[in-house]
N, C-alpha and C positions, 0 to 999 in steps of 0.2 A: 504494500500500500504506500509506503514512503517513497518508493521509486516512482510510482505513478504521480504523486504530488510534486516531486522534484521535476519530473518531465513537464507537468502543467506550468510550473513556475518558470522554467526555461522558455517554454513556448510563449508565455505571456510577456516575458522580458524581451524576447526577440520581436514580437509583434509591436510592442510599445516602442522599441528602438526604431523599427522601420517607420512607424507613424511619425515620430519626432523628426527623423531624417527627411521624410517627404514634406512635412510642414515647413521645415527650415529651408529646404531647397526652393519651395514655392515662394517664400518670403524674399529670397535672394534674387529672384528673377526680376528683370526690369519690367515696368508696366508697358504693355503694348497699347498704343493709341490707334483706334480705328480711324483710318484716313478719311472716311466719310464724315465722321463727327468732328474732325479737325477743321472743316470748312466753317463751322460755327464758332470756332475758337479764335482768339486774337492771334494775329500773325506772330507776335512776339513770343508766343508759346511754342511755335513750331519751327522757328528759325528764319533765316533770310533766304530769299529766293531771287531768281533772275527778274530784273525789272523793279525790285524793291529799292527804295531809297534807304541806305544804311543809316543807323543812328549816328548823329553828329557827336563829336567828342573834341576835347582839347586836352592834349597830353604833353608832358614835358619830355624833351629829348635828353639823352645822356649828357649832351653838352649844355643843357639848361635852357634851351630855346623852347618856345611853346608852338605847337602845331595844332591847328583846328582843321578838321577834315572838310567842313563846308567851304572853307576858303580855297580849296583845291578844285572846286567846280570849274569846269572849262578845260581841265586837263584829264588825261587818262591816268588812272591811279592803280598801282599795284599795292594792295594793302595786305601785308603778310603778318600772321601771328605765329610766334615761335617761343622756344625756351632753350636755354644753354645746355640742358641735360638731355635733349632730344636728339638721338642719332640721325634721323632723317633731316632735322633742321641743320645739323652740322654738315651733312652732305650737300645741302642746298645752298648754304651761305657763300661758298666760293663762286657759284654760278650767279648768285645775286650781285656779288661785288663786281664780277666781270661785266654783267649787264649794266650795272649802274655806271661804271667807268666809261662805257661806250655810249651812254646817252648823250644826245645833242639837244640844244634848245628847240630845234624844229621838230623833234620827236613829240614834244608836248606831253611828256610822261613824268610822273612823280612816283618814286619808289618809297613807300612808307613801311617800315619794319617795326612792328609792335611786339616788344618782349613782354611775355606774361610774367611780370616781375613778382607777383604774389605767389607764383608757383616755383620760384627759385629758392633753393635751400639757403643760399648766402646773399640773397637780395641783389642790390645794385652792384656790389663788389664782384659777384659772379659774372654779371653782364659786362662790366668794364674789362675783366680779364679775358672774357670770350672775344670781345671786340678787338682787343690788342692782339690776341693770339691769331685771329683770322684776318687781321689788318683791314677791318671794315671801315669804309669811309662814308657810307650812306647813313641818313639819319636813323637812329635807334630811339623809338619812343618807349617810355616806361609805363606799363599798365599796372599801376599800384591800386586800382579800384576794382579789379576783376571784370573790367569792361568786356574783354574778349570772351569770357565764359558767360556772362550774364546777357549783355546786349547783342553780342555777335554769335552766340551759341557755338563757340569753339570748344569742342570736346576732344578733338584729335588734332595733333600738330605735326608738322606745319599745316595751317589752313590759310589760303590766300583768296582774297576777293579782288576781282578785276572790275574797276569802276569805269563807266563811260564818261564822256565829257559832260553829260547832263547830270552827273552825280549818282546815277543808278547802278545797280549791280548788273554787270554783263555776264560774269562767270564766277564760279567758286571752285577752287581746286583744293582737295584734301590730300595731303602728301607732298613730297618734295618735287620741285620743278628744276629743270636745267635751263641754261641760257637760251637755247633754241626754242624751248616751250614758251618762255616768257616773251620772246620776240613774236612768235606766232599768235599768242593770245592777245597781245597789245595791238598787233597788226589788224586783227579781226574786229577790234573795237572802234566805234565811232566816237 
């Protein structure tokens, strides 16, 4: 009789453990949003899309200058979000530097690189060391307010928005770009 009760106890423990594991795994899954219901939701909850006007911002550069996105209207803008610890961002930066060095005034293009500073372990110091190591000369803006993650819905880096001269989003690229890709994306923008 004792063996029978021990068997029942083991079975109950196993079933209980399986239930706990199943409940926990369901809690860990991200919520799936029905795309039909997102039409009724505010666009700010589903991210930025082609044709949208991106949220305006004013951020300070590593050099201490202020840059306001809306003041760049009339130019094509490459708006790149990145972090120093991100391997694809590291791979992309030499391409961005080469692209930037070859820009001419008649290209009418601005390269704006926004570091997700709140995601940096060592803050601005890490950004300064990265810029020095990669010999970057283009403006590096410091996102100390989590603008990238909140207003721009950047959850994977690098993420780049290509803006048209009218200030709207022409394209969004998630992942690293090379110099040729940047040239083609900007060429296709009005």
